[in-house]
C-alpha positions in Angstrom: -17.2 -39.7 7.2 -15.1 -36.5 6.9 -15.8 -33.4 4.9 -13.1 -31.2 3.4 -13.2 -27.5 4.5 -11.2 -24.8 2.7 -10.2 -21.7 4.7 -9.2 -18.5 2.9 -7.6 -15.5 4.4 -5.2 -12.6 3.7 -1.8 -13.2 5.2 -0.9 -9.9 7.1 2.8 -10.6 6.7 2.8 -10.8 2.9 -0.6 -9.3 2.1 -1.3 -12.2 -0.2 -4.4 -14.4 -0.3 -3.8 -17.8 1.3 -5.8 -21.0 1.5 -5.5 -24.0 3.7 -7.6 -27.2 4.0 -8.8 -29.2 7.0 -11.3 -32.0 7.6 -14.4 -32.1 9.8 -16.8 -34.8 10.7 -20.0 -35.0 8.7 -22.9 -33.8 10.8 -21.1 -31.1 12.8 -22.6 -27.6 12.9 -21.2 -24.5 11.3 -20.6 -23.2 14.8 -18.3 -26.2 15.5 -16.5 -25.6 12.2 -15.7 -22.1 13.2 -14.4 -23.3 16.6 -12.1 -25.7 14.8 -10.8 -23.0 12.5 -10.1 -20.8 15.5 -8.1 -23.6 17.3 -6.0 -24.2 14.2 -5.0 -20.7 13.2 -2.8 -18.2 15.0 -4.2 -15.3 17.0 -2.5 -12.8 14.6 -4.6 -14.1 11.7 -7.8 -14.0 13.8 -7.4 -10.6 15.4 -10.5 -8.4 14.9 -11.7 -10.9 12.3 -15.1 -12.3 11.2 -15.6 -15.8 10.1 -18.1 -16.5 7.3 -18.9 -20.1 6.4 -20.4 -21.0 3.0 -22.0 -24.3 2.3 -22.4 -25.1 -1.4 -22.0 -21.4 -2.1 -24.6 -20.2 0.4 -23.8 -18.2 3.5 -24.6 -20.5 6.4 -25.8 -19.8 10.0 -24.1 -21.3 13.1 -27.0 -23.9 13.4 -26.6 -25.2 9.9 -25.1 -28.7 9.5 -22.3 -30.0 7.3 -23.4 -33.0 5.3 -21.4 -35.7 3.6 -21.5 -34.1 0.2 -21.2 -30.5 1.3 -18.7 -28.0 -0.2 -17.5 -25.9 2.8 -15.6 -22.7 2.5 -14.6 -20.5 5.4 -13.6 -16.9 4.7 -11.7 -14.9 7.4 -12.6 -11.3 7.0 -10.7 -8.4 8.5 -11.0 -4.7 8.1 -8.8 -3.7 5.1 -7.4 -0.6 6.8 -6.5 -2.7 9.9 -4.7 -5.2 7.7 -2.8 -2.4 5.9 -1.7 -0.7 9.1 -0.5 -4.0 10.5 1.3 -4.9 7.3 3.0 -1.6 7.0 4.0 -1.4 10.7 5.6 -4.8 10.4 8.0 -3.4 7.8 9.3 -0.8 10.4 9.3 1.9 7.7 8.2 4.3 10.4 12.0 4.6 11.1 12.6 6.2 7.7 13.4 9.9 7.8 11.3 12.2 5.6 12.0 15.9 4.7 9.9 18.0 2.5 9.8 21.6 1.3 7.9 23.7 -1.2 9.8 24.8 -4.3 9.4 28.0 -6.4 10.8 26.5 -9.6 9.8 23.0 -10.7 12.0 23.1 -13.8 15.0 23.9 -11.8 14.5 20.9 -9.5 13.8 18.6 -12.4 16.9 19.7 -14.2 19.0 18.8 -11.1 17.0 15.8 -9.8 19.8 13.3 -10.6 22.2 15.3 -8.4 19.9 15.1 -5.4 20.1 11.3 -5.1 22.2 9.3 -2.7 22.6 5.7 -1.6 20.5 6.1 1.5 17.9 8.4 0.1 15.3 8.9 -2.6 14.5 12.5 -3.7 11.6 13.4 -5.9 9.5 16.5 -6.6 5.7 16.0 -6.5 2.6 18.1 -6.9 1.0 18.4 -3.5 -2.1 16.6 -4.8 -0.2 13.4 -5.2 0.7 13.3 -1.5 -2.4 11.9 0.1 -0.9 9.6 2.7 2.4 9.4 4.6 2.1 5.6 4.6 1.8 5.6 0.9 5.1 7.6 0.5 6.9 5.4 3.0 5.7 2.1 1.4 6.6 3.2 -2.1 10.1 4.1 -0.8 10.4 0.7 1.0 9.7 -1.2 -2.1 12.2 0.9 -4.1 15.0 0.2 -1.7 13.9 -3.5 -1.6 13.8 -3.8 -5.4 17.2 -2.3 -5.8 18.6 -4.6 -3.1 17.1 -7.6 -4.7 17.9 -6.6 -8.3 14.2 -6.6 -9.3 14.0 -2.9 -10.1 12.2 -1.8 -13.3 14.0 1.5 -13.7 17.7 2.1 -13.4 17.1 5.1 -11.1 15.6 5.0 -7.6 13.7 8.3 -8.0 12.0 7.0 -11.2 11.3 3.6 -9.6 9.6 5.6 -6.7 7.2 7.1 -9.2 6.2 3.7 -10.5 5.4 2.4 -7.0 3.7 5.6 -6.0 1.2 5.3 -8.9 1.2 1.5 -9.0 2.1 1.5 -12.7 4.9 -0.5 -14.4 5.2 1.9 -17.4 7.3 5.0 -16.8 5.8 6.7 -20.0 2.3 6.2 -18.5 3.4 7.6 -15.2 5.0 10.7 -16.8 1.8 11.3 -18.8 -0.3 11.1 -15.6 2.0 13.5 -13.8 1.6 15.9 -16.7 -2.2 15.9 -16.2 -1.6 17.3 -12.7 0.6 20.2 -14.0 -1.7 23.2 -14.2 -1.6 26.8 -13.0 -1.8 27.3 -9.2 -0.5 23.8 -8.2 2.2 23.7 -5.6 5.2 21.4 -5.8 7.1 19.8 -3.0 10.5 18.1 -2.8 10.2 14.9 -0.9 13.4 13.3 0.5 13.0 9.9 2.1 16.1 8.3 3.8 16.9 5.0 5.4 19.3 6.8 7.7 20.9 10.3 8.2 22.3 11.9 5.1 23.2 15.5 5.8 24.9 15.9 2.4 21.6 15.5 0.6 19.9 17.9 3.1 22.4 20.6 2.2 21.8 20.1 -1.5 18.1 20.4 -1.1 18.2 23.7 0.8 18.9 25.8 -2.3 15.6 24.7 -3.9 13.4 25.2 -0.9 11.1 28.2 -0.3 9.6 26.9 2.9 9.9 23.6 4.8 7.0 21.2 5.7 7.2 20.3 9.4 4.9 17.3 9.0 3.4 15.6 6.0 0.1 15.5 7.9 0.0 19.3 7.9 0.5 19.4 4.1 -2.2 16.7 3.6 -4.7 18.6 5.8 -4.2 21.8 3.9 -4.4 20.4 0.4 -7.6 20.4 -1.7 -7.8 17.2 -3.6 -9.6 16.8 -7.0 -11.0 13.3 -6.4 -12.2 12.8 -10.0 -8.7 13.7 -11.4 -6.9 11.5 -8.8 -9.2 8.5 -9.7 -7.9 8.8 -13.2 -4.3 9.3 -12.2 -4.2 6.3 -9.9 -6.5 4.2 -12.0 -9.2 3.6 -9.4 -12.8 4.4 -8.8 -13.6 5.6 -5.3 -16.0 8.1 -3.8 -13.9 9.5 -0.9 -10.3 10.5 -0.2 -10.3 7.9 2.7 -11.1 5.1 0.2 -8.4 6.5 -2.2 -5.8 6.3 0.6 -6.5 2.6 1.0 -6.7 1.8 -2.7 -3.4 3.5 -3.6 -1.5 1.6 -1.0 -3.1 -1.6 -2.3 -1.9 -0.7 -5.8 1.6 -0.1 -4.6 1.6 -3.5 -2.8 0.1 -5.2 -5.9 2.9 -3.8 -8.2 5.5 -5.4 -6.0 3.7 -8.7 -5.7 3.2 -8.9 -9.5 7.0 -8.9 -9.9 7.5 -11.8 -7.4 
C-alpha cells in the first residue's frame, strides 16, 4: 500500500512557497523517505538544506516508520539569508549603477525631484537611516523597473513607486507619514541614483545638489547610527538587531511584489 507524502519548500527562483506530492510504500523508514525526496528534487533546491519529516504532525527521526494511515509532510529548510542572496543574485541586479551624495538642502532636492528622473534611472532623496542594505536598494529598484515594464505599477512615477517598494507598503500616504517620522534635527540626507545603464545627463543634473559624494554604500551604512526601535515602526517589523532588519525589509519588498501578482 502506498502513502501520500507532501513536500514543501521555498522556490529560490520566485521566492514563493511550493508544494509537491509523491508516494512511498507503507513500512519504509523516514530515512528512506528523505532519500527519495533527494532523488526527486534538483540540487539547486537542496543546496545547504535540511530535511525535516513530520508524521501526523510530529517531528520524526530517521528510524521511524511510515504506516498505512500516516500523514507525512517533508519540509525543506534553508537559511533565509542564503535564499535571499541566491534569489537576488539570479536577478543580476548587481549590474545596476548606483551613485549617491550627501545634500545640504532637502527642500531644494524635493522641489526639483521630478526633474532628476530619466527612463534608465530612478532618483530619490533618503535619510541615511533608511539605507540599511545595498541589496534592499537594488531590489526595490528592480521591482520598480519591472512594474513599469509590465504595467503593474501602483504610482505613476518611478521615484514614488521606489518608496513603496523600499518600505514594503502599498499606500503612498502611509509611506510619506513614515518618512516624516524620520525627519528630525541632525539627520543627513542622501540622493540615491540607480540606473539600469549609463545616464550621464542625470549625473550632471545631480551634481548641483551634492555636497560630497559617497564612494560605496557600504561606507555610508557602516558610518550610520541606526535607531532600531524607530526603524521597526517605519518598516512595520519587530526585530532585535540590524542584521535581522536587513533580512526582513528585503522580504517585505519581495512580498509587496508577490501580492500584486
